[in-house]
C-alpha positions as YAML, in Angstrom:
chain: A
units: angstrom
residues:
- id: 1
  name: MET
  ca: [56.38, 166.88, -164.06]
- id: 2
  name: THR
  ca: [58.36, 169.67, -162.38]
- id: 3
  name: LEU
  ca: [58.40, 170.30, -158.65]
- id: 4
  name: ILE
  ca: [56.39, 173.50, -159.09]
- id: 5
  name: GLU
  ca: [53.70, 171.60, -160.99]
- id: 6
  name: GLN
  ca: [53.60, 169.00, -158.20]
- id: 7
  name: MET
  ca: [53.22, 171.79, -155.65]
- id: 8
  name: LYS
  ca: [50.36, 173.34, -157.57]
- id: 9
  name: GLN
  ca: [48.61, 169.98, -157.76]
- id: 10
  name: ASN
  ca: [48.74, 169.62, -153.97]
- id: 11
  name: PRO
  ca: [48.65, 173.17, -152.53]
- id: 12
  name: ILE
  ca: [47.05, 172.04, -149.27]
- id: 13
  name: PHE
  ca: [50.32, 170.33, -148.37]
- id: 14
  name: TRP
  ca: [52.90, 172.46, -150.15]
- id: 15
  name: ALA
  ca: [51.58, 175.94, -149.28]
- id: 16
  name: PRO
  ca: [52.20, 175.49, -145.51]
- id: 17
  name: VAL
  ca: [55.53, 173.72, -146.09]
- id: 18
  name: LEU
  ca: [56.84, 176.38, -148.47]
- id: 19
  name: SER
  ca: [55.55, 179.20, -146.25]
- id: 20
  name: VAL
  ca: [57.46, 177.87, -143.25]
- id: 21
  name: VAL
  ca: [60.62, 177.09, -145.24]
- id: 22
  name: VAL
  ca: [60.71, 180.62, -146.72]
- id: 23
  name: SER
  ca: [59.62, 182.54, -143.61]
- id: 24
  name: ILE
  ca: [61.79, 181.02, -140.88]
- id: 25
  name: PRO
  ca: [65.16, 182.16, -142.35]
- id: 26
  name: VAL
  ca: [63.65, 185.61, -142.94]
- id: 27
  name: ILE
  ca: [62.47, 185.81, -139.33]
- id: 28
  name: TYR
  ca: [65.87, 184.83, -137.95]
- id: 29
  name: LEU
  ca: [67.75, 187.24, -140.20]
- id: 30
  name: VAL
  ca: [65.36, 190.07, -139.33]
- id: 31
  name: PHE
  ca: [65.91, 189.65, -135.60]
- id: 32
  name: TYR
  ca: [69.61, 188.96, -135.92]
- id: 33
  name: ILE
  ca: [70.34, 191.98, -138.13]
- id: 34
  name: VAL
  ca: [67.88, 194.69, -137.07]
- id: 35
  name: TYR
  ca: [66.44, 193.59, -133.73]
- id: 36
  name: TYR
  ca: [68.31, 196.36, -131.90]
- id: 37
  name: VAL
  ca: [67.81, 199.00, -134.61]
- id: 38
  name: SER
  ca: [64.72, 200.97, -133.58]
- id: 39
  name: GLY
  ca: [61.45, 199.22, -134.46]
- id: 40
  name: THR
  ca: [62.20, 198.40, -138.08]
- id: 41
  name: TYR
  ca: [62.03, 194.66, -137.42]
- id: 42
  name: LEU
  ca: [58.29, 194.93, -136.77]
- id: 43
  name: ILE
  ca: [57.69, 196.43, -140.21]
- id: 44
  name: VAL
  ca: [59.56, 193.56, -141.83]
- id: 45
  name: LEU
  ca: [57.72, 190.92, -139.77]
- id: 46
  name: ILE
  ca: [54.37, 192.33, -140.88]
- id: 47
  name: ALA
  ca: [55.43, 191.33, -144.39]
- id: 48
  name: ILE
  ca: [55.53, 187.64, -143.34]
- id: 49
  name: PRO
  ca: [51.72, 187.20, -143.64]
- id: 50
  name: VAL
  ca: [51.94, 188.87, -147.05]
- id: 51
  name: VAL
  ca: [54.54, 186.30, -148.12]
- id: 52
  name: VAL
  ca: [52.32, 183.46, -146.86]
- id: 53
  name: PHE
  ca: [49.35, 184.88, -148.76]
- id: 54
  name: ALA
  ca: [51.42, 185.22, -151.95]
- id: 55
  name: ILE
  ca: [52.61, 181.61, -151.71]
- id: 56
  name: MET
  ca: [49.05, 180.37, -151.23]
- id: 57
  name: HIS
  ca: [47.86, 182.41, -154.20]
- id: 58
  name: TYR
  ca: [50.73, 181.24, -156.42]
- id: 59
  name: LEU
  ca: [50.16, 177.56, -155.59]
- id: 60
  name: GLY
  ca: [46.40, 177.88, -156.04]
- id: 61
  name: LEU
  ca: [45.18, 177.49, -152.47]
- id: 62
  name: TYR
  ca: [41.97, 179.49, -152.82]
- id: 63
  name: GLY
  ca: [39.01, 180.15, -150.55]
- id: 64
  name: ILE
  ca: [38.93, 182.32, -147.46]
- id: 65
  name: LYS
  ca: [38.13, 179.43, -145.12]
- id: 66
  name: LYS
  ca: [40.97, 177.24, -146.40]
- id: 67
  name: ARG
  ca: [43.47, 180.09, -146.27]
- id: 68
  name: VAL
  ca: [42.51, 181.18, -142.77]
- id: 69
  name: ILE
  ca: [42.63, 177.62, -141.37]
- id: 70
  name: HIS
  ca: [45.98, 176.81, -142.98]
- id: 71
  name: GLY
  ca: [47.32, 180.25, -142.08]
- id: 72
  name: PHE
  ca: [46.46, 179.69, -138.42]
- id: 73
  name: PHE
  ca: [48.63, 176.57, -138.20]
- id: 74
  name: ILE
  ca: [51.40, 178.17, -140.26]
- id: 75
  name: PHE
  ca: [51.52, 181.12, -137.88]
- id: 76
  name: ILE
  ca: [51.75, 178.81, -134.86]
- id: 77
  name: VAL
  ca: [55.01, 177.48, -136.29]
- id: 78
  name: LEU
  ca: [56.24, 180.96, -137.27]
- id: 79
  name: SER
  ca: [55.38, 182.44, -133.85]
- id: 80
  name: ILE
  ca: [57.42, 179.68, -132.23]
- id: 81
  name: ALA
  ca: [60.25, 180.56, -134.62]
- id: 82
  name: VAL
  ca: [60.03, 184.20, -133.49]
- id: 83
  name: VAL
  ca: [60.27, 183.17, -129.83]
- id: 84
  name: LEU
  ca: [63.23, 180.86, -130.42]
- id: 85
  name: SER
  ca: [65.06, 183.44, -132.54]
- id: 86
  name: THR
  ca: [64.65, 186.30, -130.08]
- id: 87
  name: THR
  ca: [65.57, 184.07, -127.14]
- id: 88
  name: GLN
  ca: [68.84, 182.99, -128.73]
- id: 89
  name: ILE
  ca: [69.71, 186.53, -129.81]
- id: 90
  name: LEU
  ca: [68.96, 188.04, -126.39]
- id: 91
  name: TYR
  ca: [70.90, 185.31, -124.61]
- id: 92
  name: SER
  ca: [73.95, 185.97, -126.78]
- id: 93
  name: TYR
  ca: [73.71, 189.77, -126.34]
- id: 94
  name: ASP
  ca: [76.93, 191.49, -125.27]
- id: 95
  name: GLY
  ca: [75.29, 193.42, -122.43]
- id: 96
  name: GLN
  ca: [76.04, 196.91, -123.78]
- id: 97
  name: PHE
  ca: [73.47, 199.72, -123.39]
- id: 98
  name: ASN
  ca: [74.96, 202.84, -124.91]
- id: 99
  name: GLY
  ca: [73.71, 206.40, -125.26]
- id: 100
  name: ILE
  ca: [70.90, 206.18, -122.70]
- id: 101
  name: GLN
  ca: [69.49, 209.67, -122.19]
- id: 102
  name: LEU
  ca: [68.60, 210.77, -118.67]
- id: 103
  name: GLY
  ca: [67.34, 214.16, -117.51]
- id: 104
  name: ASN
  ca: [69.16, 217.51, -117.62]
- id: 105
  name: GLY
  ca: [71.41, 216.44, -120.51]
- id: 106
  name: THR
  ca: [72.85, 213.49, -118.60]
- id: 107
  name: SER
  ca: [73.54, 210.32, -120.56]
- id: 108
  name: VAL
  ca: [74.93, 206.96, -119.55]
- id: 109
  name: ASP
  ca: [76.71, 204.05, -121.23]
- id: 110
  name: ALA
  ca: [75.91, 200.91, -119.27]
- id: 111
  name: SER
  ca: [77.31, 197.41, -119.48]
- id: 112
  name: ILE
  ca: [76.85, 194.07, -117.75]
- id: 113
  name: THR
  ca: [79.67, 191.53, -117.97]
- id: 114
  name: PRO
  ca: [79.24, 188.66, -118.26]
- id: 115
  name: TYR
  ca: [75.71, 189.01, -119.56]
- id: 116
  name: SER
  ca: [74.65, 185.37, -119.94]
- id: 117
  name: GLY
  ca: [75.18, 182.18, -117.98]
- id: 118
  name: ILE
  ca: [75.92, 181.39, -114.35]
- id: 119
  name: HIS
  ca: [79.12, 183.04, -113.06]
- id: 120
  name: PRO
  ca: [80.69, 183.86, -109.65]
- id: 121
  name: SER
  ca: [79.91, 187.57, -110.08]
- id: 122
  name: TYR
  ca: [78.51, 190.14, -112.53]
- id: 123
  name: ASN
  ca: [80.02, 193.55, -113.14]
- id: 124
  name: PHE
  ca: [77.60, 196.47, -113.60]
- id: 125
  name: SER
  ca: [79.36, 199.50, -115.10]
- id: 126
  name: PHE
  ca: [77.87, 202.93, -115.75]
- id: 127
  name: ASP
  ca: [79.78, 205.65, -117.58]
- id: 128
  name: VAL
  ca: [77.83, 208.80, -116.74]
- id: 129
  name: HIS
  ca: [78.32, 211.82, -119.03]
- id: 130
  name: ASN
  ca: [77.60, 215.56, -118.55]
- id: 131
  name: ASN
  ca: [76.62, 215.35, -114.91]
- id: 132
  name: ILE
  ca: [79.14, 214.75, -112.13]
- id: 133
  name: SER
  ca: [77.48, 216.97, -109.54]
- id: 134
  name: PHE
  ca: [74.74, 214.52, -108.47]
- id: 135
  name: SER
  ca: [74.52, 214.05, -104.75]
- id: 136
  name: HIS
  ca: [73.86, 210.32, -104.74]
- id: 137
  name: TYR
  ca: [73.38, 207.30, -106.99]
- id: 138
  name: GLY
  ca: [72.52, 203.64, -106.64]
- id: 139
  name: LEU
  ca: [71.51, 200.37, -108.26]
- id: 140
  name: ASN
  ca: [68.65, 197.90, -107.79]
- id: 141
  name: ILE
  ca: [68.80, 194.32, -109.11]
- id: 142
  name: SER
  ca: [65.58, 192.33, -109.17]
- id: 143
  name: SER
  ca: [64.46, 189.02, -110.63]
- id: 144
  name: LEU
  ca: [61.85, 188.80, -113.40]
- id: 145
  name: THR
  ca: [61.38, 185.06, -112.91]
- id: 146
  name: SER
  ca: [61.60, 184.35, -109.19]
- id: 147
  name: LYS
  ca: [59.11, 185.74, -106.67]
- id: 148
  name: SER
  ca: [61.28, 184.51, -103.80]
- id: 149
  name: PHE
  ca: [64.32, 186.54, -104.86]
- id: 150
  name: SER
  ca: [64.77, 189.66, -102.76]
- id: 151
  name: THR
  ca: [65.77, 192.78, -104.69]
- id: 152
  name: ILE
  ca: [69.41, 193.72, -104.17]
- id: 153
  name: SER
  ca: [69.58, 197.40, -103.28]
- id: 154
  name: VAL
  ca: [73.03, 198.86, -103.79]
- id: 155
  name: ASN
  ca: [73.73, 202.34, -102.48]
- id: 156
  name: GLN
  ca: [76.71, 204.47, -103.46]
- id: 157
  name: THR
  ca: [78.82, 203.36, -100.49]
- id: 158
  name: MET
  ca: [78.71, 199.82, -101.93]
- id: 159
  name: MET
  ca: [79.74, 200.96, -105.42]
- id: 160
  name: HIS
  ca: [83.05, 202.15, -106.81]
- id: 161
  name: SER
  ca: [83.40, 205.50, -108.54]
- id: 162
  name: ALA
  ca: [86.12, 207.17, -110.59]
- id: 163
  name: ASN
  ca: [86.16, 210.54, -112.34]
- id: 164
  name: LEU
  ca: [87.35, 209.91, -115.90]
- id: 165
  name: SER
  ca: [87.26, 213.58, -116.87]
- id: 166
  name: ALA
  ca: [85.64, 216.84, -115.90]
- id: 167
  name: SER
  ca: [82.40, 215.76, -117.57]
- id: 168
  name: ASN
  ca: [82.01, 212.05, -116.93]
- id: 169
  name: ARG
  ca: [82.29, 209.55, -114.11]
- id: 170
  name: LEU
  ca: [82.57, 205.76, -114.11]
- id: 171
  name: ILE
  ca: [80.47, 203.95, -111.51]
- id: 172
  name: TYR
  ca: [80.65, 200.18, -111.15]
- id: 173
  name: TYR
  ca: [79.59, 197.33, -108.90]
- id: 174
  name: SER
  ca: [80.37, 193.60, -108.77]
- id: 175
  name: SER
  ca: [77.39, 191.58, -107.63]
- id: 176
  name: PRO
  ca: [77.46, 188.21, -105.83]
- id: 177
  name: PRO
  ca: [76.39, 185.02, -107.69]
- id: 178
  name: LEU
  ca: [72.79, 185.13, -108.88]
- id: 179
  name: PRO
  ca: [70.43, 182.14, -109.04]
- id: 180
  name: GLN
  ca: [69.30, 180.89, -112.43]
- id: 181
  name: GLY
  ca: [66.79, 183.25, -114.00]
- id: 182
  name: VAL
  ca: [66.32, 186.58, -115.78]
- id: 183
  name: TYR
  ca: [67.14, 189.83, -113.98]
- id: 184
  name: GLU
  ca: [66.36, 193.50, -114.34]
- id: 185
  name: PHE
  ca: [68.55, 196.33, -113.13]
- id: 186
  name: THR
  ca: [67.66, 199.95, -112.38]
- id: 187
  name: PHE
  ca: [70.43, 202.52, -112.11]
- id: 188
  name: TYR
  ca: [69.60, 205.95, -110.72]
- id: 189
  name: VAL
  ca: [71.40, 209.22, -110.12]
- id: 190
  name: ASN
  ca: [70.18, 212.31, -108.29]
- id: 191
  name: ASN
  ca: [70.16, 215.22, -110.75]
- id: 192
  name: ARG
  ca: [70.65, 218.94, -110.19]
- id: 193
  name: SER
  ca: [66.93, 219.33, -109.44]
- id: 194
  name: ASN
  ca: [67.20, 216.79, -106.64]
- id: 195
  name: VAL
  ca: [65.09, 214.30, -108.61]
- id: 196
  name: ASN
  ca: [66.21, 210.77, -109.45]
- id: 197
  name: ASP
  ca: [66.98, 210.01, -113.10]
- id: 198
  name: THR
  ca: [66.66, 206.29, -113.71]
- id: 199
  name: PHE
  ca: [67.57, 203.77, -116.37]
- id: 200
  name: THR
  ca: [66.11, 200.26, -116.35]
- id: 201
  name: GLY
  ca: [67.45, 197.40, -118.46]
- id: 202
  name: THR
  ca: [67.25, 193.63, -118.69]
- id: 203
  name: GLY
  ca: [70.14, 191.55, -117.45]
- id: 204
  name: PRO
  ca: [71.98, 189.54, -116.59]
- id: 205
  name: ILE
  ca: [70.33, 186.39, -117.96]
- id: 206
  name: THR
  ca: [71.63, 183.42, -116.01]
- id: 207
  name: GLY
  ca: [69.30, 180.78, -117.49]
- id: 208
  name: ILE
  ca: [68.17, 180.45, -121.11]
- id: 209
  name: ASN
  ca: [65.20, 178.29, -120.09]
- id: 210
  name: SER
  ca: [63.89, 181.08, -117.88]
- id: 211
  name: LEU
  ca: [64.27, 183.54, -120.75]
- id: 212
  name: LEU
  ca: [62.48, 181.14, -123.11]
- id: 213
  name: GLU
  ca: [59.55, 180.93, -120.70]
- id: 214
  name: ILE
  ca: [59.26, 184.73, -120.51]
- id: 215
  name: GLN
  ca: [59.51, 185.04, -124.29]
- id: 216
  name: PHE
  ca: [56.73, 182.50, -124.83]
- id: 217
  name: LEU
  ca: [54.46, 184.27, -122.36]
- id: 218
  name: SER
  ca: [55.11, 187.74, -123.78]
- id: 219
  name: LEU
  ca: [55.64, 187.12, -127.51]
- id: 220
  name: PHE
  ca: [53.90, 183.96, -128.72]
- id: 221
  name: ILE
  ca: [50.31, 185.20, -128.35]
- id: 222
  name: SER
  ca: [51.27, 188.70, -129.53]
- id: 223
  name: TYR
  ca: [52.75, 187.46, -132.79]
- id: 224
  name: MET
  ca: [49.96, 184.94, -133.31]
- id: 225
  name: ILE
  ca: [47.49, 187.82, -133.12]
- id: 226
  name: LEU
  ca: [49.66, 190.08, -135.31]
- id: 227
  name: PHE
  ca: [50.25, 187.49, -138.03]
- id: 228
  name: ASN
  ca: [46.63, 186.31, -138.16]
- id: 229
  name: LEU
  ca: [45.19, 189.82, -138.03]
- id: 230
  name: VAL
  ca: [47.34, 191.03, -140.94]
- id: 231
  name: PHE
  ca: [46.70, 187.84, -142.90]
- id: 232
  name: ILE
  ca: [42.93, 187.77, -142.42]
- id: 233
  name: THR
  ca: [42.62, 191.48, -143.18]
- id: 234
  name: GLY
  ca: [44.68, 191.08, -146.34]
- id: 235
  name: THR
  ca: [42.68, 188.00, -147.37]
- id: 236
  name: PHE
  ca: [39.36, 189.83, -147.11]
- id: 237
  name: ILE
  ca: [40.75, 192.88, -148.91]
- id: 238
  name: ALA
  ca: [42.05, 190.67, -151.73]
- id: 239
  name: LYS
  ca: [38.68, 188.89, -151.93]
- id: 240
  name: SER
  ca: [36.86, 192.21, -152.07]
- id: 241
  name: ILE
  ca: [39.13, 193.44, -154.89]
- id: 242
  name: GLU
  ca: [38.63, 190.17, -156.76]
- id: 243
  name: ASN
  ca: [34.83, 190.45, -156.43]
- id: 244
  name: SER
  ca: [34.93, 194.06, -157.62]
- id: 245
  name: ARG
  ca: [36.93, 193.08, -160.69]
- id: 246
  name: ALA
  ca: [34.56, 190.21, -161.42]
- id: 247
  name: ARG
  ca: [31.54, 192.54, -161.27]
- id: 248
  name: ALA
  ca: [33.33, 195.04, -163.51]
- id: 249
  name: ARG
  ca: [33.82, 192.37, -166.17]
- id: 250
  name: LEU
  ca: [30.11, 191.53, -166.29]
- id: 251
  name: PRO
  ca: [28.21, 193.00, -169.27]
- id: 252
  name: PRO
  ca: [25.94, 195.90, -168.35]
- id: 253
  name: ARG
  ca: [22.34, 195.01, -167.69]
- id: 254
  name: THR
  ca: [19.79, 196.26, -170.20]
- id: 255
  name: ARG
  ca: [16.46, 197.49, -169.06]
- id: 256
  name: THR
  ca: [13.41, 195.86, -170.55]
- id: 257
  name: PRO
  ca: [10.65, 198.19, -171.63]
...
């Protein structure tokens, strides 16, 4: 008896196992390769419930109730895999935010170095293009994980600035040590209309456990809902198509006089 035949004889066990084994590498590759390329990763992840459904169908796990129940537990594991994958990828990010568009044609290339881990200081650099006539600029650093952390407000007298050319200026700041956690920075410049243009980004990340907690709170339930919604919808659609085909194969009823 081949392995496939054994799987088909016990689909209740093998369908969840095979679904997880196939889906987890796909999830990691999706986030590792295209996580920072627009929103294409979401389209690929929607295909995960389709893969699970196909495996169940191939192994002979039939019945809406059985599929939904087994799918629920499968998607718990896969949602955890999503959280772990994105956490590791974000923590290993290089801290580069390039081509950020602000108002009035101004753009900025930002970087945080180092981006991850606990270090004596963190360098925030902003290469501002196409606008060197702003009257003031500044930086705010706040914590996403600690309510007791007071936001660091950095005005332009605390930052260093250098004109790289007639059209762009480099602005940078070295922060003091930051407690373990996840931080958010907001860089702003005053544009020609005397209105602040701002750019907000995540970083630095000084503790992977703090990031993991945020990811679980923000992603786990979202992906559980997404996976189950797509799967259940597809299951009912497939059942409806199957019922329609079964009715079409029935011989036509003859009227009795």
